[in-house]
Structure formats: structure tokens, C-alpha cells
N, C-alpha and C positions, 0 to 999 in steps of 0.2 A: 473209219478213218484210213486214209491211204498211207502206207509206209513208203518212205523214199530210200529204203536201204540199197536197193539196186535200181538203177535207172538214171535219169538225167541229173538228179540231185547229187549223186556220188561223183559224177564227172565234173560238176560245177566245183565241188569241194576239192577234187584233185587239182584242177586247173588253178584254183585260188591258191592252194598250197604251193604249187610250182612258181607262180608269180611272187608269192611272199618270199620264198627261198631265193629266187633270182634277184629281187630288189634288196634283200637284206644282206646277203653274203657276197655277191659279186662286186659291189662298189668297194667294200673293204679290201678285197684282194687287188683291185686296181690301184688303190692308194699305196699299198705296199710295193707294188711294182713301180709306181711312179717315184716313190721315195727312193727305192734302190737305184732307179735310173738317175735320179738327181745326185745320189752319192757317187755313182760310177762316173758321172760327168765331173763332179768335183775332184774325184781321185785322178781322172785324166788331166785336169788343169793343174793339180798338185804335181803330178809327174812332170808336166811341161815346165812348170816353175822350177822344179828340182834340177832338171837337166839344163835349164838356162842359168842356174846358179843362184836363183832367188830363194834361198833356204827359208827365210822367215815367212814369206807368203805361202810357200809349200807346206811348212809346218802348221800354219793357221788353217789351211784348207783341210789338211789331214785330220787335225784335231776336231774340226767341225764335223767331218764325216764320222769319226768315231763316237761323237756325242749323239748321233742319230740312233734312237732305240730300235728302229726297225731294220737296221743294217743286217745283211745276210752274212753267213759265216765266210763265204768266199770274199766278199768285199771287206769284211773285218780283217781277214788274213792278208789281203793285198794292202790294206791301209796300214797295218801294223808293220809289214815288211818295209813299206815306203817310210814310215815313221822311224824305224831303226836306221835306215840309210841316212835320213836327214840328220838324226841325232848323232850318228857316228861322224858325219862330215862337220858337224858343229862342235866336235871333240867332246861330246857328252856320252862317253861309252857306257856308263852305269845305266843311264836312262835308256839308251839304245838296247842294252841287255834286257831291261824290263820289257820293252816292246817285243823282244825276241822270245821272252817267256810266254807272252800271249800268242805269239806265232806258234811256238811249240805245243802250247796247250790246244790249239786248233788243229795243228798238223804235226803230230809227234815224230813222223819220219822225215821232216824237212831237213835236207842236207845239200846246201848249194855247193857247186864245185867251183874251182878257180876259173874254169872256162866260162861259167855263167856270171860270176860276181867277182868283185875285187878281193884280193887275198886278205886284206884287212877285215873285210866283212865276213868272209868264210871263217877266219880265226875267231872272230867274236861269236859267231853262231856256234862254233864247237865249244867255246868257253861256256856259253849260255846253256848248251845241251848238257854239259857236265854238271853245272850247278842245278839245272832243272831236274836231272835224274837223281842228284843227291837229295834235293828237296823232296821228290817223290818217295825215295827210300825212307827218308826220315819220317814223312807223314804216314807211310805204311807201317813202320815199326812203332810209331806212337799209337796208331789205331790198334795194332795187334797186341801191344803191351796192355792197353786198356781192356781189350776183349779177353786177354788171358786172365786178368784179375777177376773179370765177371765170371769166367768159367770156373776159376778156383773158388770163388765165393759161392757159387751155385752148387758146386760139387761138395763143399764143406756143409752146406745146409742140408743136402740130400743125405750125407753120411750121418749127420746129427739126428735127423728125423728117423732114419733107419735104426740107429742105436736106441732111441727112445721107444720106438714101436716094438722092437725085438726084445727089449729088456724086461718087459712085463708091465705090471701095473704101476711101477715106480715106487712101491712102498719099501722095497729092499728085502722083503721076506719071500720065502718060497711058497707061501700059501696060495692055493688055487682059489679062484673066485667061486662063490656058491653056485650050484647048478640051478637052472631055471626050473620053476614049478611045472608039473605035468598039465597039459591042457585039459579042459573039462570034457566029459563024455558027450557024445553027440546024442540028441534026443531021439 
């Protein structure tokens, strides 16, 4: 019986595998790019509506973009910045601050200047930055407080085990345990 380990059969398998991979994985990446292109187009329309003063339509378009589960981090950042602008212009500063929390979560070093943005927006970003950093500090201290108790409990268990092991057999007397019998002689 002829073995097809090396020869035409192995090349057929390699080519088949390549086609399988190409038709399985490439279409899904195309869908992601198409989805992000759609989101980018909607964001461009939302920005146009925002600059035209149609805040309600711009808000609806931005929220639709943020609902897309395949949105990239860059587009999510851009959408949340625009959302913060829209909400600030609608006098909803707390909601705008929540959008800025998402911006700061994606880009912690985000610091707009007065030359780039309106002073009111820059002030809101600085407020959000302070609150965001306070939340992060509180989360870290809560995590470290919990982990400290874990370390204290584990240390106590180790000390208790060491005391029990080093105290002897636990009977409270100073008696030594009987010696083991001698092994039998070899034949």
C-alpha cells in the first residue's frame, strides 16, 4: 500500500487548509471593517448635525454608534467626546461627565486645551478627571483593604499551624513517643 505522507497528497491538504482559512476568517474581518466604516460615517453625520445645531439628531446618531458592539476603541473615544459635547450644550453636565468618564477610561491622558475646545468643556473635563482619579483611588484602596485581610488571615493560619506542629503531639505532657521497632534481619 502506498503512503501519501510526502507527495501530491500533502500539497492537496495544504492548499485545502489555506482555502478553508481564507474563506472562514477573511469575511468576518471584512464585516468588522464595514461596520466600523458605517460607524465612522454615522459619526461624521452626527458631527455635521452638531455643528448645524441639530443636537437631538446628533445625539440619536451618536447613541446609535455607541450601541454597535463591534465599534473600535478609536471610534468609541470619538463618539464619547462628541456625546459629551452634545450633552454639555443641552445643559446636561452630569450626563456629559459620565461620557467623559468613558473617554478617560479609554484615554487616561486626555487633556484638551482652551485653544482646542471651549473653556466650559475644558473645565468639565478637569472636573471629570478629578472625580475619575478619586474613583480609581477608592477602588484601589477597597481592593487593597480586601487583599490585606486575606494576607492577615493566611498569615494567622500559617502561625496556628506552626504552633500546633511545633508543640508536639498535643497531649500536653512531655512524654516522648515510643521508638519504632528494629527491622528484621536480612536472610
